[in-house]
C-alpha positions as CSV (number, residue, x, y, z in Angstrom):
1,M,30.6,11.3,11.6
2,F,30.2,8.3,14.0
3,E,32.7,9.7,16.5
4,N,30.2,12.4,17.4
5,L,27.5,10.0,18.5
6,S,26.2,10.4,22.1
7,T,25.2,7.5,24.3
8,L,21.5,6.7,24.6
9,P,19.7,5.2,27.6
10,E,19.5,1.4,27.4
11,D,16.1,-0.1,26.6
12,P,14.9,-1.3,30.0
13,I,13.5,-4.6,28.6
14,D,16.8,-5.4,26.9
15,V,18.6,-4.7,30.2
16,I,16.2,-7.0,32.1
17,M,16.6,-9.8,29.5
18,E,20.4,-9.7,29.7
19,Q,20.3,-9.6,33.6
20,F,18.0,-12.6,33.6
21,R,20.3,-14.5,31.2
22,Q,23.3,-13.9,33.4
23,D,21.5,-14.7,36.7
24,P,22.9,-18.1,37.9
25,N,19.8,-18.7,40.2
26,T,18.1,-21.8,39.0
27,F,14.8,-20.6,40.4
28,K,14.8,-17.2,38.6
29,V,11.5,-15.9,37.3
30,D,11.0,-13.7,34.2
31,L,7.9,-11.6,34.6
32,G,9.2,-8.8,32.3
33,V,9.3,-9.7,28.7
34,G,5.9,-9.6,27.0
35,V,5.6,-13.0,25.4
36,Y,3.2,-15.8,26.3
37,R,4.9,-18.7,28.3
38,D,3.5,-22.1,29.0
39,E,3.4,-24.1,32.2
40,N,7.1,-25.0,31.7
41,G,8.1,-21.3,31.3
42,K,8.7,-21.7,27.6
43,S,7.4,-19.6,24.7
44,P,6.4,-22.5,22.5
45,I,5.7,-22.9,18.8
46,I,2.1,-24.0,18.7
47,K,1.2,-27.2,17.0
48,A,-1.0,-25.5,14.4
49,V,2.0,-23.3,13.3
50,H,4.3,-26.4,13.1
51,L,1.9,-28.1,10.8
52,A,1.3,-25.0,8.7
53,E,5.1,-24.6,8.3
54,Q,5.3,-28.2,7.1
55,K,2.6,-27.5,4.5
56,L,4.3,-24.3,3.3
57,T,7.6,-26.0,2.9
58,E,6.1,-28.8,0.9
59,N,4.1,-26.6,-1.3
60,A,6.2,-23.5,-1.7
61,A,7.0,-22.7,-5.4
62,S,8.6,-19.3,-5.3
63,K,10.2,-16.6,-3.1
64,E,9.3,-13.8,-5.5
65,Y,8.4,-10.4,-4.3
66,L,4.8,-9.7,-3.3
67,T,3.2,-6.4,-4.0
68,P,4.0,-3.5,-1.6
69,A,0.6,-4.1,0.0
70,G,1.8,-7.5,1.1
71,N,-0.1,-10.8,1.3
72,T,-3.6,-9.8,0.2
73,D,-5.1,-13.2,1.4
74,Y,-3.8,-12.4,4.9
75,C,-5.3,-8.9,4.8
76,S,-8.7,-10.3,3.7
77,L,-8.8,-13.0,6.4
78,I,-7.7,-10.6,9.2
79,E,-10.2,-8.0,8.1
80,N,-12.9,-10.6,8.5
81,D,-11.6,-11.6,11.9
82,L,-11.5,-8.0,13.1
83,F,-14.6,-6.4,11.5
84,G,-16.8,-9.4,10.8
85,A,-19.1,-9.6,7.8
86,G,-22.1,-7.6,6.7
87,H,-20.8,-4.1,7.3
88,S,-20.8,-1.5,4.6
89,R,-17.6,0.4,5.5
90,S,-14.6,1.0,3.2
91,L,-11.5,-0.8,4.4
92,V,-8.1,0.0,3.1
93,S,-5.5,-2.4,4.5
94,V,-1.9,-3.2,4.0
95,Q,0.2,-6.0,5.5
96,T,3.0,-4.7,7.8
97,P,6.0,-6.4,9.4
98,G,4.3,-6.6,12.8
99,G,2.2,-4.3,14.9
100,G,4.9,-1.8,15.6
101,P,5.4,-0.8,11.9
102,A,1.6,-0.7,11.5
103,L,1.5,1.9,14.3
104,R,4.4,3.9,12.8
105,A,2.9,3.8,9.3
106,A,-0.4,5.1,10.7
107,A,1.4,7.9,12.6
108,D,3.3,8.9,9.5
109,L,0.1,9.0,7.4
110,V,-1.6,11.1,10.1
111,K,1.4,13.5,10.0
112,R,1.3,13.7,6.2
113,L,-2.4,14.4,6.1
114,S,-2.4,16.7,9.2
115,P,1.0,18.4,9.7
116,N,-0.1,19.8,13.1
117,G,-1.6,16.4,14.1
118,R,-2.1,15.5,17.7
119,I,-2.5,12.1,19.3
120,W,-3.9,11.2,22.7
121,V,-2.3,8.2,24.4
122,S,-3.4,6.6,27.7
123,A,-1.5,7.0,30.9
124,P,-0.1,4.5,31.4
125,T,0.5,2.7,28.1
126,W,2.9,0.5,26.2
127,S,6.2,2.5,26.2
128,H,6.7,2.0,22.4
129,H,3.4,3.9,21.7
130,L,5.1,7.1,23.0
131,L,8.4,6.3,21.1
132,V,6.6,5.6,17.8
133,M,4.3,8.6,17.8
134,S,7.1,10.9,18.8
135,A,9.3,9.6,16.1
136,A,6.6,10.4,13.6
137,R,6.7,14.0,15.0
138,L,3.1,14.0,16.1
139,E,2.3,16.0,19.2
140,V,1.7,13.4,21.9
141,L,-0.8,14.2,24.7
142,R,-1.8,11.9,27.6
143,Y,-5.3,11.1,28.9
144,P,-6.0,9.6,32.3
145,Y,-6.8,5.9,32.1
146,Y,-5.7,4.0,35.2
147,Q,-4.4,4.8,38.7
148,I,-1.9,2.1,39.6
149,G,-3.0,0.2,42.7
150,E,-6.7,1.1,42.5
151,G,-7.8,-1.5,40.0
152,D,-10.2,0.4,37.8
153,I,-10.4,2.8,34.8
154,Q,-10.5,6.5,35.5
155,R,-13.6,6.8,33.4
156,E,-14.9,10.2,34.3
157,A,-11.4,11.8,34.1
158,M,-10.8,10.2,30.7
159,Y,-14.2,11.4,29.3
160,S,-13.7,14.8,30.7
161,K,-10.2,15.1,29.2
162,F,-11.6,14.3,25.7
163,E,-14.7,16.5,26.1
164,N,-12.8,19.6,27.4
165,E,-9.3,19.4,25.8
166,A,-9.4,17.4,22.6
167,C,-9.9,19.2,19.3
168,A,-11.5,18.2,16.0
169,G,-9.1,16.0,14.0
170,D,-7.2,14.8,17.1
171,V,-6.5,11.0,17.1
172,I,-7.1,9.0,20.3
173,L,-5.2,5.7,20.7
174,L,-7.2,2.9,22.3
175,H,-6.3,-0.6,23.3
176,A,-8.9,-3.1,21.8
177,C,-8.3,-5.6,24.8
178,C,-5.7,-6.7,27.3
179,H,-4.6,-3.2,28.0
180,N,-0.8,-3.0,28.2
181,P,0.5,-2.5,30.9
182,T,-2.6,-2.6,33.2
183,G,-4.8,-5.5,32.0
184,Q,-7.8,-3.2,32.7
185,D,-10.1,-3.2,29.7
186,L,-12.8,-0.9,28.4
187,N,-16.3,-2.3,28.7
188,G,-19.2,-2.0,26.3
189,E,-20.5,1.2,27.9
190,D,-17.1,2.7,27.7
191,W,-16.9,2.0,23.9
192,T,-20.4,3.5,23.5
193,E,-19.4,6.7,25.3
194,L,-16.1,7.0,23.5
195,A,-17.9,6.7,20.2
196,R,-20.4,9.4,21.2
197,I,-17.5,11.7,22.2
198,C,-15.6,11.0,19.0
199,N,-18.6,11.9,16.9
200,K,-19.4,15.0,19.0
201,K,-15.9,16.3,18.9
202,G,-14.7,15.1,15.5
203,L,-12.0,12.8,17.0
204,I,-10.5,9.8,15.2
205,P,-10.2,6.6,17.1
206,F,-7.0,4.6,16.5
207,V,-7.4,1.1,17.9
208,D,-4.3,-1.1,18.6
209,V,-5.3,-4.8,18.4
210,A,-2.4,-6.7,19.8
211,Y,-3.8,-9.5,22.0
212,Q,-7.0,-10.7,20.3
213,G,-8.0,-14.0,21.9
214,F,-6.2,-13.4,25.2
215,A,-9.1,-11.7,27.1
216,E,-12.6,-13.1,26.7
217,G,-12.2,-15.0,23.4
218,Y,-11.1,-14.3,19.8
219,E,-14.5,-12.9,18.7
220,Q,-15.4,-11.3,22.0
221,D,-12.1,-9.3,22.1
222,V,-13.0,-7.2,19.1
223,A,-16.6,-6.4,20.3
224,G,-15.5,-2.8,21.2
225,L,-13.8,-2.3,17.8
226,R,-17.0,-3.4,16.1
227,Q,-19.0,-1.0,18.1
228,L,-16.8,1.8,16.8
229,L,-17.1,0.4,13.3
230,E,-20.8,0.9,13.4
231,A,-20.7,4.3,15.1
232,V,-17.9,6.5,13.8
233,P,-17.2,7.7,10.2
234,E,-13.4,7.2,10.3
235,M,-11.1,4.9,12.3
236,I,-7.5,3.6,12.2
237,V,-6.7,0.0,13.2
238,A,-3.3,-1.5,13.8
239,S,-3.2,-5.3,14.4
240,T,-0.7,-8.0,14.8
241,S,-0.7,-11.8,14.7
242,S,2.4,-12.1,16.9
243,K,0.6,-13.0,20.1
244,S,-2.6,-14.8,18.8
245,F,-0.5,-17.2,16.7
246,G,2.7,-17.1,18.8
247,I,4.8,-16.0,15.8
248,Y,6.6,-13.0,17.5
249,R,9.8,-13.2,15.4
250,E,7.9,-13.7,12.1
251,R,6.5,-10.1,12.1
252,A,3.0,-10.3,10.7
253,G,0.7,-7.4,11.1
254,M,-1.8,-5.1,9.3
255,L,-2.8,-1.5,9.1
256,T,-6.4,-0.7,8.2
257,M,-8.0,2.7,7.4
258,V,-11.8,2.5,8.0
259,S,-13.9,5.2,6.3
260,E,-17.0,6.0,4.3
261,L,-15.1,6.7,1.1
262,E,-16.3,5.8,-2.3
263,A,-14.1,3.5,-4.4
264,E,-12.1,6.2,-6.2
265,A,-11.2,8.1,-3.0
266,A,-10.4,4.9,-1.2
267,S,-8.0,4.0,-4.0
268,T,-6.3,7.4,-3.5
269,L,-6.0,6.7,0.2
270,K,-4.4,3.4,-0.5
271,E,-1.9,5.1,-2.8
272,Q,-1.0,7.5,0.0
273,L,-0.6,4.7,2.5
274,L,1.6,2.6,0.2
275,E,3.9,5.6,-0.4
276,V,4.3,5.9,3.4
277,T,5.1,2.2,3.8
278,R,7.5,2.1,0.9
279,G,9.5,4.8,2.7
280,L,9.6,2.6,5.8
281,Y,10.2,-0.9,4.6
282,F,9.1,-1.3,1.0
283,M,7.4,-4.7,1.5
284,A,6.5,-6.8,4.5
285,A,8.0,-10.3,4.9
286,D,5.6,-13.0,3.9
287,H,6.4,-16.1,6.0
288,G,4.4,-15.1,9.1
289,A,1.4,-13.9,7.1
290,A,1.6,-17.1,5.0
291,L,1.4,-19.2,8.1
292,V,-1.7,-17.4,9.3
293,V,-3.3,-17.8,5.9
294,E,-2.5,-21.5,5.9
295,I,-4.1,-21.9,9.4
296,L,-7.2,-19.8,8.7
297,Q,-7.9,-21.4,5.4
298,N,-7.6,-25.0,6.7
299,D,-10.5,-26.1,8.9
300,K,-8.5,-28.6,10.8
301,L,-5.6,-26.3,11.5
302,K,-8.0,-23.5,12.4
303,T,-9.8,-25.7,14.9
304,L,-6.5,-26.8,16.4
305,W,-5.3,-23.2,16.6
306,H,-8.5,-22.0,18.3
307,S,-8.1,-24.7,20.9
308,E,-4.5,-23.8,21.6
309,L,-5.4,-20.1,21.9
310,E,-8.2,-20.9,24.3
311,A,-5.9,-23.1,26.4
312,A,-3.4,-20.2,26.6
313,R,-6.1,-17.8,27.7
314,N,-7.4,-20.2,30.3
315,R,-4.0,-20.7,31.7
316,M,-3.4,-17.0,32.2
317,M,-6.8,-16.7,33.9
318,T,-5.9,-19.6,36.2
319,M,-2.6,-17.8,37.2
320,R,-4.5,-14.5,37.7
321,N,-7.0,-16.2,40.1
322,F,-4.3,-18.0,42.0
323,L,-2.1,-14.9,42.4
324,A,-5.0,-12.9,43.6
325,R,-5.9,-15.6,46.2
326,Q,-2.3,-15.9,47.4
327,L,-1.8,-12.1,47.8
328,E,-5.1,-12.0,49.7
329,K,-3.8,-14.8,52.0
330,H,-0.4,-13.2,52.6
331,L,-1.5,-9.6,52.9
332,A,-4.7,-10.5,54.9
333,D,-6.8,-8.2,52.8
334,S,-8.4,-8.2,49.3
335,R,-7.0,-5.0,47.9
336,Y,-5.4,-6.8,44.9
337,N,-8.3,-9.1,44.1
338,Y,-9.0,-7.0,41.0
339,I,-6.0,-8.9,39.3
340,A,-8.4,-11.8,38.8
341,E,-10.8,-9.6,36.9
342,Q,-8.2,-8.1,34.6
343,R,-7.4,-9.7,31.3
344,G,-4.4,-10.6,29.1
345,M,-0.8,-11.0,30.0
346,F,-0.3,-7.9,32.1
347,S,-1.1,-6.4,35.4
348,I,0.8,-3.6,37.2
349,F,1.7,-3.1,40.8
350,P,2.5,0.1,42.8
351,L,6.2,-0.7,43.1
352,N,9.0,1.9,43.1
353,P,12.4,1.4,41.5
354,E,14.0,0.3,44.8
355,Q,11.4,-2.4,45.3
356,I,11.7,-3.7,41.8
357,S,15.5,-3.8,42.3
358,R,15.2,-5.7,45.5
359,L,12.9,-8.3,43.8
360,R,15.6,-8.8,41.2
361,Q,18.6,-8.8,43.5
362,D,17.1,-10.7,46.5
363,C,14.6,-13.0,44.9
364,S,15.7,-13.2,41.2
365,V,12.1,-12.1,40.2
366,Y,12.4,-9.8,37.2
367,L,10.0,-7.0,36.4
368,I,10.4,-4.1,34.1
369,P,10.5,-0.5,35.5
370,G,7.0,0.7,36.4
371,G,5.8,-2.5,38.1
372,R,4.3,-4.4,35.2
373,I,4.2,-8.1,35.5
374,N,3.7,-10.7,32.7
375,V,1.1,-13.1,34.2
376,A,2.1,-15.7,31.6
377,G,5.5,-15.9,33.3
378,L,3.8,-17.5,36.3
379,T,3.6,-21.3,36.7
380,S,2.3,-23.7,39.3
381,D,5.9,-24.1,40.4
382,N,6.8,-20.5,40.9
383,I,3.6,-18.7,41.8
384,D,3.8,-19.2,45.6
385,Y,7.4,-18.0,45.5
386,V,6.4,-14.9,43.5
387,A,3.4,-14.1,45.7
388,E,5.6,-14.2,48.8
389,A,8.2,-12.0,47.2
390,L,5.6,-9.5,46.0
391,T,3.9,-9.5,49.4
392,R,7.1,-8.4,51.2
393,E,7.4,-5.4,48.9
394,L,3.7,-4.5,48.9
395,R,3.6,-4.4,52.7
396,I,6.1,-1.6,52.7
């Protein structure tokens, strides 16, 4: 059986990570992998997580299985952080092992409920969105979102695509904040217009919340999500704590189905959702979710965590502003000043594969294919060097 396997293309991020590890240059710069890094170029375990882990170790009494729905305290706390209090919507949530499995479980459920289901994904988007939706055998369609190098959303083209080509029952995948890979976020008017189109056309918004707290603030970053909550009858939300809490390898996420269902019908929906997740992983791991619960239920840890999250957000904004100024200085024009207005870890430059290869080979500056950079990989020690390297390629 195994002798008949064909070779698959290597994952570009895995390739970049290995090339970076093997590069002997002591001044190499990793702008590829999508994790937050501090001023020392490290991806740290934040203090609040350290303290929460100590408490869990001291107080743990069992490693028994949880229910298939996972850590229910985690789900309740994250529901509150995402949707706030005081709404009357039905929320059906399950804990998942990270954001990726939440996306896949949602896609599988859509396929189960709508065998001819279609999903619209932004161009560009996180590459795994396409992989996950295709693996669930959904028909994947693209909507215009961002023209690389122009620095703004293609609003009218996006609205027109939905108005003229989307059909009732189609799902549209939206980024709550810190759009990956562009950093260009929807504003309040965009969310209002998208809600109007969804209601008019019978479309179902599917919101990916991956970077809450990295854009404008932890509460502010779900403002668009909450606009939809009040405006549309149904919505799917995939969320992850990987970035907000810096627990990437602990795999803590959640999938929520938002509806107007009564209790009995909502219970049936949960049964269907749990049957999907059991076919994928049976039960989510608890450690990451338990860390989040420990932090959110402890006022001192929660305050510490909020301060650390805010410090990370401010550092990325500082790097954005400095990079924009340096590029303006070196290029003698302001065409990339929009980088300072974007949010989150990512921005994207109009660089072709040859230019990205030269940056790696000549400067030991590592980007993934497509020209996305991780702003969190910039530090006060390397930002001048990176700006000069980018300038040489952007002038071509």
